[in-house]
N, CA, C and O atoms as a Maestro MAE file, in Angstrom:
{
 s_m_m2io_version
 :::
 2.0.0
}

f_m_ct {
 s_m_title
 :::
 protein
 m_atom[316] {
  # First column is atom index #
  i_m_mmod_type
  r_m_x_coord
  r_m_y_coord
  r_m_z_coord
  i_m_residue_number
  s_m_chain_name
  s_m_pdb_residue_name
  s_m_pdb_atom_name
  i_m_atomic_number
  :::
  1 25 14.540 -10.397 109.029 1 A "MET " " N  " 7
  2 3 15.490 -10.747 110.007 1 A "MET " " CA " 6
  3 2 14.745 -12.053 110.938 1 A "MET " " C  " 6
  4 15 13.560 -12.121 111.263 1 A "MET " " O  " 8
  5 25 15.652 -12.865 111.186 2 A "LYS " " N  " 7
  6 3 15.639 -13.951 112.091 2 A "LYS " " CA " 6
  7 2 15.121 -13.631 113.295 2 A "LYS " " C  " 6
  8 15 15.747 -12.732 113.857 2 A "LYS " " O  " 8
  9 25 14.083 -14.108 113.953 3 A "GLU " " N  " 7
  10 3 13.226 -13.971 115.196 3 A "GLU " " CA " 6
  11 2 14.153 -15.354 116.037 3 A "GLU " " C  " 6
  12 15 14.246 -16.524 115.666 3 A "GLU " " O  " 8
  13 25 14.610 -14.841 116.981 4 A "TYR " " N  " 7
  14 3 15.439 -15.815 117.975 4 A "TYR " " CA " 6
  15 2 14.379 -15.930 119.307 4 A "TYR " " C  " 6
  16 15 13.847 -15.013 119.934 4 A "TYR " " O  " 8
  17 25 14.247 -17.781 119.551 5 A "THR " " N  " 7
  18 3 13.145 -17.858 120.677 5 A "THR " " CA " 6
  19 2 14.283 -17.927 121.633 5 A "THR " " C  " 6
  20 15 13.757 -17.368 122.596 5 A "THR " " O  " 8
  21 25 15.425 -18.217 122.001 6 A "ASN " " N  " 7
  22 3 16.169 -18.671 123.018 6 A "ASN " " CA " 6
  23 2 16.795 -17.194 123.413 6 A "ASN " " C  " 6
  24 15 17.358 -16.361 122.703 6 A "ASN " " O  " 8
  25 25 16.457 -17.190 124.921 7 A "ARG " " N  " 7
  26 3 16.594 -15.844 125.525 7 A "ARG " " CA " 6
  27 2 18.086 -15.477 125.500 7 A "ARG " " C  " 6
  28 15 18.282 -14.269 125.369 7 A "ARG " " O  " 8
  29 25 19.209 -16.267 125.598 8 A "TYR " " N  " 7
  30 3 20.625 -16.294 125.536 8 A "TYR " " CA " 6
  31 2 20.856 -15.791 124.108 8 A "TYR " " C  " 6
  32 15 21.664 -14.866 124.027 8 A "TYR " " O  " 8
  33 25 20.455 -16.101 123.278 9 A "THR " " N  " 7
  34 3 20.924 -16.010 121.597 9 A "THR " " CA " 6
  35 2 20.396 -14.456 121.207 9 A "THR " " C  " 6
  36 15 21.010 -13.722 120.433 9 A "THR " " O  " 8
  37 25 19.162 -14.101 121.878 10 A "LYS " " N  " 7
  38 3 18.617 -12.877 121.502 10 A "LYS " " CA " 6
  39 2 19.146 -11.633 121.925 10 A "LYS " " C  " 6
  40 15 19.161 -10.524 121.390 10 A "LYS " " O  " 8
  41 25 19.772 -12.253 123.490 11 A "LYS " " N  " 7
  42 3 20.985 -11.239 124.093 11 A "LYS " " CA " 6
  43 2 22.142 -10.970 123.386 11 A "LYS " " C  " 6
  44 15 22.555 -9.814 123.292 11 A "LYS " " O  " 8
  45 25 22.903 -12.220 122.708 12 A "LEU " " N  " 7
  46 3 23.846 -11.945 121.902 12 A "LEU " " CA " 6
  47 2 23.465 -11.032 120.977 12 A "LEU " " C  " 6
  48 15 23.946 -9.900 120.929 12 A "LEU " " O  " 8
  49 25 22.496 -11.512 120.114 13 A "HIS " " N  " 7
  50 3 22.073 -10.818 118.817 13 A "HIS " " CA " 6
  51 2 21.792 -9.420 119.132 13 A "HIS " " C  " 6
  52 15 22.114 -8.487 118.396 13 A "HIS " " O  " 8
  53 25 21.091 -9.286 120.412 14 A "SER " " N  " 7
  54 3 21.179 -7.502 120.256 14 A "SER " " CA " 6
  55 2 22.341 -6.855 120.670 14 A "SER " " C  " 6
  56 15 22.306 -5.630 120.792 14 A "SER " " O  " 8
  57 25 23.285 -7.424 120.888 15 A "GLU " " N  " 7
  58 3 24.444 -6.899 121.038 15 A "GLU " " CA " 6
  59 2 25.189 -6.332 120.166 15 A "GLU " " C  " 6
  60 15 25.568 -5.166 120.049 15 A "GLU " " O  " 8
  61 25 25.441 -7.642 119.312 16 A "LEU " " N  " 7
  62 3 25.927 -7.545 117.942 16 A "LEU " " CA " 6
  63 2 25.285 -6.697 117.058 16 A "LEU " " C  " 6
  64 15 26.002 -5.909 116.441 16 A "LEU " " O  " 8
  65 25 24.237 -6.684 116.884 17 A "GLU " " N  " 7
  66 3 23.475 -6.118 115.872 17 A "GLU " " CA " 6
  67 2 23.701 -4.598 115.528 17 A "GLU " " C  " 6
  68 15 23.884 -4.209 114.375 17 A "GLU " " O  " 8
  69 25 23.669 -3.697 116.731 18 A "PRO " " N  " 7
  70 3 24.163 -2.176 116.378 18 A "PRO " " CA " 6
  71 2 25.053 -2.208 115.900 18 A "PRO " " C  " 6
  72 15 25.037 -1.509 114.887 18 A "PRO " " O  " 8
  73 25 26.392 -2.927 116.161 19 A "LEU " " N  " 7
  74 3 27.669 -2.864 115.650 19 A "LEU " " CA " 6
  75 2 28.276 -3.538 114.462 19 A "LEU " " C  " 6
  76 15 29.424 -3.384 114.045 19 A "LEU " " O  " 8
  77 25 27.292 -4.345 113.955 20 A "VAL " " N  " 7
  78 3 27.919 -5.190 112.762 20 A "VAL " " CA " 6
  79 2 26.742 -5.490 111.653 20 A "VAL " " C  " 6
  80 15 26.916 -6.166 110.640 20 A "VAL " " O  " 8
  81 25 25.372 -4.787 112.084 21 A "GLY " " N  " 7
  82 3 24.477 -5.453 111.409 21 A "GLY " " CA " 6
  83 2 23.557 -6.620 111.760 21 A "GLY " " C  " 6
  84 15 23.843 -7.484 112.589 21 A "GLY " " O  " 8
  85 25 22.454 -6.568 111.070 22 A "THR " " N  " 7
  86 3 21.631 -7.918 111.267 22 A "THR " " CA " 6
  87 2 22.032 -9.174 110.727 22 A "THR " " C  " 6
  88 15 21.967 -10.221 111.370 22 A "THR " " O  " 8
  89 25 22.494 -9.076 109.414 23 A "ILE " " N  " 7
  90 3 23.117 -9.792 108.648 23 A "ILE " " CA " 6
  91 2 24.180 -10.771 109.193 23 A "ILE " " C  " 6
  92 15 24.164 -11.993 109.339 23 A "ILE " " O  " 8
  93 25 25.324 -9.607 109.503 24 A "ILE " " N  " 7
  94 3 26.645 -10.341 110.085 24 A "ILE " " CA " 6
  95 2 25.960 -10.849 111.350 24 A "ILE " " C  " 6
  96 15 25.975 -12.074 111.469 24 A "ILE " " O  " 8
  97 25 25.449 -10.254 112.179 25 A "ALA " " N  " 7
  98 3 25.227 -10.855 113.637 25 A "ALA " " CA " 6
  99 2 24.575 -12.115 113.314 25 A "ALA " " C  " 6
  100 15 25.044 -13.032 113.988 25 A "ALA " " O  " 8
  101 25 23.727 -12.447 112.575 26 A "GLN " " N  " 7
  102 3 23.419 -13.531 112.783 26 A "GLN " " CA " 6
  103 2 24.018 -14.775 112.048 26 A "GLN " " C  " 6
  104 15 23.723 -15.954 112.242 26 A "GLN " " O  " 8
  105 25 25.010 -14.209 111.075 27 A "SER " " N  " 7
  106 3 25.969 -15.109 110.286 27 A "SER " " CA " 6
  107 2 26.957 -15.772 111.476 27 A "SER " " C  " 6
  108 15 27.152 -16.962 111.720 27 A "SER " " O  " 8
  109 25 27.522 -14.551 112.144 28 A "ILE " " N  " 7
  110 3 28.525 -14.614 113.267 28 A "ILE " " CA " 6
  111 2 27.949 -15.919 114.527 28 A "ILE " " C  " 6
  112 15 28.658 -16.689 115.174 28 A "ILE " " O  " 8
  113 25 26.639 -15.797 114.536 29 A "LEU " " N  " 7
  114 3 25.931 -16.681 115.782 29 A "LEU " " CA " 6
  115 2 25.710 -17.946 114.787 29 A "LEU " " C  " 6
  116 15 25.972 -19.024 115.322 29 A "LEU " " O  " 8
  117 25 25.413 -17.991 113.860 30 A "LYS " " N  " 7
  118 3 25.015 -19.348 112.920 30 A "LYS " " CA " 6
  119 2 26.565 -19.797 112.890 30 A "LYS " " C  " 6
  120 15 26.734 -20.833 113.533 30 A "LYS " " O  " 8
  121 25 27.582 -19.347 112.381 31 A "LYS " " N  " 7
  122 3 28.885 -20.014 112.833 31 A "LYS " " CA " 6
  123 2 29.642 -20.331 113.682 31 A "LYS " " C  " 6
  124 15 30.564 -21.125 113.493 31 A "LYS " " O  " 8
  125 25 29.411 -19.814 114.678 32 A "ILE " " N  " 7
  126 3 29.751 -20.320 116.003 32 A "ILE " " CA " 6
  127 2 28.649 -21.351 116.507 32 A "ILE " " C  " 6
  128 15 29.121 -21.976 117.456 32 A "ILE " " O  " 8
  129 25 27.413 -21.734 116.229 33 A "ALA " " N  " 7
  130 3 26.644 -22.690 116.543 33 A "ALA " " CA " 6
  131 2 27.135 -23.909 115.966 33 A "ALA " " C  " 6
  132 15 27.260 -25.011 116.501 33 A "ALA " " O  " 8
  133 25 27.453 -23.462 114.527 34 A "ASP " " N  " 7
  134 3 27.709 -24.688 113.665 34 A "ASP " " CA " 6
  135 2 29.570 -25.318 113.967 34 A "ASP " " C  " 6
  136 15 30.122 -26.297 113.464 34 A "ASP " " O  " 8
  137 25 30.085 -24.366 114.895 35 A "LYS " " N  " 7
  138 3 31.380 -24.979 115.161 35 A "LYS " " CA " 6
  139 2 31.263 -25.706 116.459 35 A "LYS " " C  " 6
  140 15 32.074 -26.541 116.860 35 A "LYS " " O  " 8
  141 25 29.818 -25.187 117.291 36 A "LEU " " N  " 7
  142 3 29.950 -26.307 118.541 36 A "LEU " " CA " 6
  143 2 29.063 -27.345 118.160 36 A "LEU " " C  " 6
  144 15 28.750 -28.182 119.007 36 A "LEU " " O  " 8
  145 25 28.548 -27.422 116.845 37 A "GLY " " N  " 7
  146 3 27.637 -28.784 116.480 37 A "GLY " " CA " 6
  147 2 26.345 -28.359 116.960 37 A "GLY " " C  " 6
  148 15 25.607 -29.315 117.197 37 A "GLY " " O  " 8
  149 25 25.870 -27.294 117.164 38 A "LYS " " N  " 7
  150 3 24.703 -26.904 117.328 38 A "LYS " " CA " 6
  151 2 23.598 -25.966 116.532 38 A "LYS " " C  " 6
  152 15 23.870 -25.704 115.360 38 A "LYS " " O  " 8
  153 25 22.437 -25.471 117.058 39 A "SER " " N  " 7
  154 3 21.506 -24.483 116.103 39 A "SER " " CA " 6
  155 2 21.812 -23.361 117.316 39 A "SER " " C  " 6
  156 15 22.162 -23.624 118.466 39 A "SER " " O  " 8
  157 25 21.596 -22.131 116.774 40 A "GLU " " N  " 7
  158 3 21.749 -21.066 117.175 40 A "GLU " " CA " 6
  159 2 20.453 -20.903 118.285 40 A "GLU " " C  " 6
  160 15 20.277 -19.846 118.892 40 A "GLU " " O  " 8
  161 25 19.832 -21.749 118.410 41 A "GLU " " N  " 7
  162 3 18.645 -21.607 119.272 41 A "GLU " " CA " 6
  163 2 19.074 -22.373 120.612 41 A "GLU " " C  " 6
  164 15 18.553 -22.182 121.711 41 A "GLU " " O  " 8
  165 25 20.177 -23.330 120.319 42 A "SER " " N  " 7
  166 3 20.681 -24.160 121.515 42 A "SER " " CA " 6
  167 2 21.621 -23.802 122.018 42 A "SER " " C  " 6
  168 15 22.192 -24.537 122.823 42 A "SER " " O  " 8
  169 25 22.201 -22.286 121.646 43 A "LEU " " N  " 7
  170 3 23.410 -21.530 122.479 43 A "LEU " " CA " 6
  171 2 22.836 -21.416 124.066 43 A "LEU " " C  " 6
  172 15 21.660 -21.322 124.420 43 A "LEU " " O  " 8
  173 25 24.060 -21.456 124.910 44 A "SER " " N  " 7
  174 3 23.718 -21.234 126.513 44 A "SER " " CA " 6
  175 2 25.118 -20.560 126.765 44 A "SER " " C  " 6
  176 15 26.099 -20.223 126.101 44 A "SER " " O  " 8
  177 25 24.643 -20.537 128.237 45 A "THR " " N  " 7
  178 3 25.961 -19.865 128.939 45 A "THR " " CA " 6
  179 2 27.435 -20.924 129.035 45 A "THR " " C  " 6
  180 15 28.623 -20.605 129.091 45 A "THR " " O  " 8
  181 25 26.745 -22.337 129.027 46 A "ILE " " N  " 7
  182 3 27.859 -23.395 129.191 46 A "ILE " " CA " 6
  183 2 28.611 -23.030 127.785 46 A "ILE " " C  " 6
  184 15 29.770 -23.439 127.708 46 A "ILE " " O  " 8
  185 25 28.229 -22.500 126.958 47 A "ASP " " N  " 7
  186 3 29.334 -22.333 125.608 47 A "ASP " " CA " 6
  187 2 30.014 -21.118 125.729 47 A "ASP " " C  " 6
  188 15 30.939 -20.744 125.008 47 A "ASP " " O  " 8
  189 25 29.464 -20.455 126.769 48 A "ARG " " N  " 7
  190 3 30.467 -18.882 126.544 48 A "ARG " " CA " 6
  191 2 31.727 -18.671 126.272 48 A "ARG " " C  " 6
  192 15 32.112 -17.629 125.743 48 A "ARG " " O  " 8
  193 25 32.647 -19.818 126.667 49 A "PRO " " N  " 7
  194 3 34.256 -19.303 126.229 49 A "PRO " " CA " 6
  195 2 34.357 -19.595 124.924 49 A "PRO " " C  " 6
  196 15 35.392 -19.197 124.390 49 A "PRO " " O  " 8
  197 25 33.494 -20.245 124.168 50 A "GLU " " N  " 7
  198 3 33.540 -20.651 122.716 50 A "GLU " " CA " 6
  199 2 32.803 -19.528 121.833 50 A "GLU " " C  " 6
  200 15 33.197 -19.197 120.715 50 A "GLU " " O  " 8
  201 25 31.829 -19.059 122.396 51 A "ILE " " N  " 7
  202 3 31.155 -18.044 121.944 51 A "ILE " " CA " 6
  203 2 32.016 -16.802 121.959 51 A "ILE " " C  " 6
  204 15 32.240 -15.989 121.062 51 A "ILE " " O  " 8
  205 25 32.357 -16.852 122.965 52 A "VAL " " N  " 7
  206 3 33.081 -15.327 123.346 52 A "VAL " " CA " 6
  207 2 34.308 -15.170 122.298 52 A "VAL " " C  " 6
  208 15 34.481 -14.057 121.801 52 A "VAL " " O  " 8
  209 25 35.103 -16.161 121.969 53 A "LYS " " N  " 7
  210 3 36.152 -16.473 121.439 53 A "LYS " " CA " 6
  211 2 35.350 -15.906 119.890 53 A "LYS " " C  " 6
  212 15 35.486 -14.810 119.346 53 A "LYS " " O  " 8
  213 25 34.687 -16.827 119.549 54 A "GLY " " N  " 7
  214 3 33.864 -16.793 118.053 54 A "GLY " " CA " 6
  215 2 33.632 -15.377 117.700 54 A "GLY " " C  " 6
  216 15 34.010 -14.961 116.605 54 A "GLY " " O  " 8
  217 25 33.008 -14.573 118.591 55 A "ILE " " N  " 7
  218 3 32.252 -13.298 118.316 55 A "ILE " " CA " 6
  219 2 33.723 -12.566 118.477 55 A "ILE " " C  " 6
  220 15 33.707 -11.579 117.742 55 A "ILE " " O  " 8
  221 25 34.645 -12.646 118.974 56 A "GLU " " N  " 7
  222 3 35.456 -11.244 119.081 56 A "GLU " " CA " 6
  223 2 36.565 -11.999 117.768 56 A "GLU " " C  " 6
  224 15 37.581 -11.317 117.632 56 A "GLU " " O  " 8
  225 25 36.527 -13.011 117.006 57 A "LYS " " N  " 7
  226 3 37.146 -13.261 115.938 57 A "LYS " " CA " 6
  227 2 36.165 -12.748 114.908 57 A "LYS " " C  " 6
  228 15 36.689 -12.313 113.882 57 A "LYS " " O  " 8
  229 25 34.936 -12.715 114.972 58 A "GLY " " N  " 7
  230 3 33.685 -12.267 113.967 58 A "GLY " " CA " 6
  231 2 33.887 -10.691 113.854 58 A "GLY " " C  " 6
  232 15 33.986 -10.183 112.737 58 A "GLY " " O  " 8
  233 25 33.939 -10.053 114.808 59 A "ILE " " N  " 7
  234 3 34.022 -8.800 114.867 59 A "ILE " " CA " 6
  235 2 35.066 -7.732 114.600 59 A "ILE " " C  " 6
  236 15 34.897 -6.594 114.163 59 A "ILE " " O  " 8
  237 25 36.345 -8.439 115.011 60 A "ALA " " N  " 7
  238 3 37.534 -7.867 115.013 60 A "ALA " " CA " 6
  239 2 37.781 -7.221 113.417 60 A "ALA " " C  " 6
  240 15 38.306 -6.124 113.229 60 A "ALA " " O  " 8
  241 25 37.388 -7.951 112.532 61 A "VAL " " N  " 7
  242 3 37.497 -7.727 111.159 61 A "VAL " " CA " 6
  243 2 36.752 -6.173 110.993 61 A "VAL " " C  " 6
  244 15 37.271 -5.217 110.416 61 A "VAL " " O  " 8
  245 25 35.637 -6.181 111.538 62 A "PHE " " N  " 7
  246 3 34.459 -4.941 111.102 62 A "PHE " " CA " 6
  247 2 34.926 -3.808 112.372 62 A "PHE " " C  " 6
  248 15 34.548 -2.646 112.225 62 A "PHE " " O  " 8
  249 25 35.458 -4.038 113.171 63 A "LEU " " N  " 7
  250 3 35.476 -3.347 114.470 63 A "LEU " " CA " 6
  251 2 36.964 -2.780 114.889 63 A "LEU " " C  " 6
  252 15 37.170 -1.663 115.363 63 A "LEU " " O  " 8
  253 25 37.880 -3.706 114.636 64 A "GLY " " N  " 7
  254 3 39.360 -3.698 115.105 64 A "GLY " " CA " 6
  255 2 39.140 -4.545 116.501 64 A "GLY " " C  " 6
  256 15 38.193 -4.666 117.278 64 A "GLY " " O  " 8
  257 25 40.712 -5.163 116.429 65 A "SER " " N  " 7
  258 3 41.075 -5.618 117.820 65 A "SER " " CA " 6
  259 2 40.719 -5.206 119.231 65 A "SER " " C  " 6
  260 15 40.353 -5.969 120.125 65 A "SER " " O  " 8
  261 25 40.863 -4.011 119.304 66 A "GLU " " N  " 7
  262 3 40.868 -3.368 120.586 66 A "GLU " " CA " 6
  263 2 39.359 -3.193 120.783 66 A "GLU " " C  " 6
  264 15 38.986 -3.443 121.929 66 A "GLU " " O  " 8
  265 25 38.505 -2.855 120.003 67 A "THR " " N  " 7
  266 3 37.046 -2.480 120.259 67 A "THR " " CA " 6
  267 2 36.222 -3.957 120.572 67 A "THR " " C  " 6
  268 15 35.523 -4.311 121.522 67 A "THR " " O  " 8
  269 25 36.600 -4.565 119.449 68 A "ALA " " N  " 7
  270 3 36.110 -6.208 119.665 68 A "ALA " " CA " 6
  271 2 36.503 -6.860 121.154 68 A "ALA " " C  " 6
  272 15 35.738 -7.635 121.727 68 A "ALA " " O  " 8
  273 25 37.821 -6.442 121.720 69 A "SER " " N  " 7
  274 3 37.880 -7.163 122.812 69 A "SER " " CA " 6
  275 2 37.004 -6.441 124.251 69 A "SER " " C  " 6
  276 15 36.798 -7.123 125.255 69 A "SER " " O  " 8
  277 25 36.562 -5.014 124.143 70 A "LYS " " N  " 7
  278 3 35.872 -4.445 124.971 70 A "LYS " " CA " 6
  279 2 34.111 -5.141 124.479 70 A "LYS " " C  " 6
  280 15 33.268 -5.324 125.357 70 A "LYS " " O  " 8
  281 25 33.933 -5.327 123.577 71 A "VAL " " N  " 7
  282 3 32.747 -5.678 123.115 71 A "VAL " " CA " 6
  283 2 32.456 -7.078 123.658 71 A "VAL " " C  " 6
  284 15 31.328 -7.311 124.091 71 A "VAL " " O  " 8
  285 25 33.440 -8.069 123.663 72 A "VAL " " N  " 7
  286 3 33.228 -9.335 124.293 72 A "VAL " " CA " 6
  287 2 33.560 -9.431 125.855 72 A "VAL " " C  " 6
  288 15 33.177 -10.356 126.571 72 A "VAL " " O  " 8
  289 25 34.272 -8.419 126.252 73 A "ALA " " N  " 7
  290 3 34.384 -8.215 127.541 73 A "ALA " " CA " 6
  291 2 32.631 -8.493 127.978 73 A "ALA " " C  " 6
  292 15 32.014 -9.453 128.441 73 A "ALA " " O  " 8
  293 25 32.303 -7.236 127.591 74 A "LYS " " N  " 7
  294 3 30.613 -6.890 128.018 74 A "LYS " " CA " 6
  295 2 29.790 -8.282 127.499 74 A "LYS " " C  " 6
  296 15 28.910 -8.648 128.277 74 A "LYS " " O  " 8
  297 25 29.965 -9.070 126.316 75 A "ILE " " N  " 7
  298 3 29.159 -10.063 125.908 75 A "ILE " " CA " 6
  299 2 29.530 -11.146 127.171 75 A "ILE " " C  " 6
  300 15 28.623 -11.693 127.798 75 A "ILE " " O  " 8
  301 25 30.781 -11.361 127.432 76 A "GLY " " N  " 7
  302 3 30.708 -12.257 128.177 76 A "GLY " " CA " 6
  303 2 30.321 -12.459 129.829 76 A "GLY " " C  " 6
  304 15 30.536 -13.390 130.605 76 A "GLY " " O  " 8
  305 25 29.710 -11.265 129.975 77 A "GLN " " N  " 7
  306 3 28.611 -11.092 131.437 77 A "GLN " " CA " 6
  307 2 27.333 -11.542 130.996 77 A "GLN " " C  " 6
  308 15 26.601 -11.777 131.957 77 A "GLN " " O  " 8
  309 25 26.794 -11.750 129.875 78 A "ILE " " N  " 7
  310 3 25.681 -11.825 129.761 78 A "ILE " " CA " 6
  311 2 24.935 -13.224 130.048 78 A "ILE " " C  " 6
  312 15 25.166 -14.237 129.388 78 A "ILE " " O  " 8
  313 25 24.183 -13.172 130.916 79 A "SER " " N  " 7
  314 3 23.397 -14.732 131.312 79 A "SER " " CA " 6
  315 2 22.375 -15.154 130.837 79 A "SER " " C  " 6
  316 15 21.933 -16.246 131.193 79 A "SER " " O  " 8
  :::
 }
 m_bond[315] {
  # First column is bond index #
  i_m_from
  i_m_to
  i_m_order
  :::
  1 1 2 1
  2 2 3 1
  3 3 4 2
  4 3 5 1
  5 5 6 1
  6 6 7 1
  7 7 8 2
  8 7 9 1
  9 9 10 1
  10 10 11 1
  11 11 12 2
  12 11 13 1
  13 13 14 1
  14 14 15 1
  15 15 16 2
  16 15 17 1
  17 17 18 1
  18 18 19 1
  19 19 20 2
  20 19 21 1
  21 21 22 1
  22 22 23 1
  23 23 24 2
  24 23 25 1
  25 25 26 1
  26 26 27 1
  27 27 28 2
  28 27 29 1
  29 29 30 1
  30 30 31 1
  31 31 32 2
  32 31 33 1
  33 33 34 1
  34 34 35 1
  35 35 36 2
  36 35 37 1
  37 37 38 1
  38 38 39 1
  39 39 40 2
  40 39 41 1
  41 41 42 1
  42 42 43 1
  43 43 44 2
  44 43 45 1
  45 45 46 1
  46 46 47 1
  47 47 48 2
  48 47 49 1
  49 49 50 1
  50 50 51 1
  51 51 52 2
  52 51 53 1
  53 53 54 1
  54 54 55 1
  55 55 56 2
  56 55 57 1
  57 57 58 1
  58 58 59 1
  59 59 60 2
  60 59 61 1
  61 61 62 1
  62 62 63 1
  63 63 64 2
  64 63 65 1
  65 65 66 1
  66 66 67 1
  67 67 68 2
  68 67 69 1
  69 69 70 1
  70 70 71 1
  71 71 72 2
  72 71 73 1
  73 73 74 1
  74 74 75 1
  75 75 76 2
  76 75 77 1
  77 77 78 1
  78 78 79 1
  79 79 80 2
  80 79 81 1
  81 81 82 1
  82 82 83 1
  83 83 84 2
  84 83 85 1
  85 85 86 1
  86 86 87 1
  87 87 88 2
  88 87 89 1
  89 89 90 1
  90 90 91 1
  91 91 92 2
  92 91 93 1
  93 93 94 1
  94 94 95 1
  95 95 96 2
  96 95 97 1
  97 97 98 1
  98 98 99 1
  99 99 100 2
  100 99 101 1
  101 101 102 1
  102 102 103 1
  103 103 104 2
  104 103 105 1
  105 105 106 1
  106 106 107 1
  107 107 108 2
  108 107 109 1
  109 109 110 1
  110 110 111 1
  111 111 112 2
  112 111 113 1
  113 113 114 1
  114 114 115 1
  115 115 116 2
  116 115 117 1
  117 117 118 1
  118 118 119 1
  119 119 120 2
  120 119 121 1
  121 121 122 1
  122 122 123 1
  123 123 124 2
  124 123 125 1
  125 125 126 1
  126 126 127 1
  127 127 128 2
  128 127 129 1
  129 129 130 1
  130 130 131 1
  131 131 132 2
  132 131 133 1
  133 133 134 1
  134 134 135 1
  135 135 136 2
  136 135 137 1
  137 137 138 1
  138 138 139 1
  139 139 140 2
  140 139 141 1
  141 141 142 1
  142 142 143 1
  143 143 144 2
  144 143 145 1
  145 145 146 1
  146 146 147 1
  147 147 148 2
  148 147 149 1
  149 149 150 1
  150 150 151 1
  151 151 152 2
  152 151 153 1
  153 153 154 1
  154 154 155 1
  155 155 156 2
  156 155 157 1
  157 157 158 1
  158 158 159 1
  159 159 160 2
  160 159 161 1
  161 161 162 1
  162 162 163 1
  163 163 164 2
  164 163 165 1
  165 165 166 1
  166 166 167 1
  167 167 168 2
  168 167 169 1
  169 169 170 1
  170 170 171 1
  171 171 172 2
  172 171 173 1
  173 173 174 1
  174 174 175 1
  175 175 176 2
  176 175 177 1
  177 177 178 1
  178 178 179 1
  179 179 180 2
  180 179 181 1
  181 181 182 1
  182 182 183 1
  183 183 184 2
  184 183 185 1
  185 185 186 1
  186 186 187 1
  187 187 188 2
  188 187 189 1
  189 189 190 1
  190 190 191 1
  191 191 192 2
  192 191 193 1
  193 193 194 1
  194 194 195 1
  195 195 196 2
  196 195 197 1
  197 197 198 1
  198 198 199 1
  199 199 200 2
  200 199 201 1
  201 201 202 1
  202 202 203 1
  203 203 204 2
  204 203 205 1
  205 205 206 1
  206 206 207 1
  207 207 208 2
  208 207 209 1
  209 209 210 1
  210 210 211 1
  211 211 212 2
  212 211 213 1
  213 213 214 1
  214 214 215 1
  215 215 216 2
  216 215 217 1
  217 217 218 1
  218 218 219 1
  219 219 220 2
  220 219 221 1
  221 221 222 1
  222 222 223 1
  223 223 224 2
  224 223 225 1
  225 225 226 1
  226 226 227 1
  227 227 228 2
  228 227 229 1
  229 229 230 1
  230 230 231 1
  231 231 232 2
  232 231 233 1
  233 233 234 1
  234 234 235 1
  235 235 236 2
  236 235 237 1
  237 237 238 1
  238 238 239 1
  239 239 240 2
  240 239 241 1
  241 241 242 1
  242 242 243 1
  243 243 244 2
  244 243 245 1
  245 245 246 1
  246 246 247 1
  247 247 248 2
  248 247 249 1
  249 249 250 1
  250 250 251 1
  251 251 252 2
  252 251 253 1
  253 253 254 1
  254 254 255 1
  255 255 256 2
  256 255 257 1
  257 257 258 1
  258 258 259 1
  259 259 260 2
  260 259 261 1
  261 261 262 1
  262 262 263 1
  263 263 264 2
  264 263 265 1
  265 265 266 1
  266 266 267 1
  267 267 268 2
  268 267 269 1
  269 269 270 1
  270 270 271 1
  271 271 272 2
  272 271 273 1
  273 273 274 1
  274 274 275 1
  275 275 276 2
  276 275 277 1
  277 277 278 1
  278 278 279 1
  279 279 280 2
  280 279 281 1
  281 281 282 1
  282 282 283 1
  283 283 284 2
  284 283 285 1
  285 285 286 1
  286 286 287 1
  287 287 288 2
  288 287 289 1
  289 289 290 1
  290 290 291 1
  291 291 292 2
  292 291 293 1
  293 293 294 1
  294 294 295 1
  295 295 296 2
  296 295 297 1
  297 297 298 1
  298 298 299 1
  299 299 300 2
  300 299 301 1
  301 301 302 1
  302 302 303 1
  303 303 304 2
  304 303 305 1
  305 305 306 1
  306 306 307 1
  307 307 308 2
  308 307 309 1
  309 309 310 1
  310 310 311 1
  311 311 312 2
  312 311 313 1
  313 313 314 1
  314 314 315 1
  315 315 316 2
  :::
 }
}
């Protein structure tokens, strides 16, 4: 398992991991970071709109769109 040092990234991962597993959670965060031209370690609350949109797309496949919407509502509150 990858250990994140960024506090925000750690929080995002800890919300995603129980829902989709470690590898998928890491993959979602990496894909979002890549899309933003950043590393996972440099994600911040400034990126929140893009992060929320990316997470919703990433987990909807596994959890369905209704559940994904609820999850990202919670994730959108993380600071």
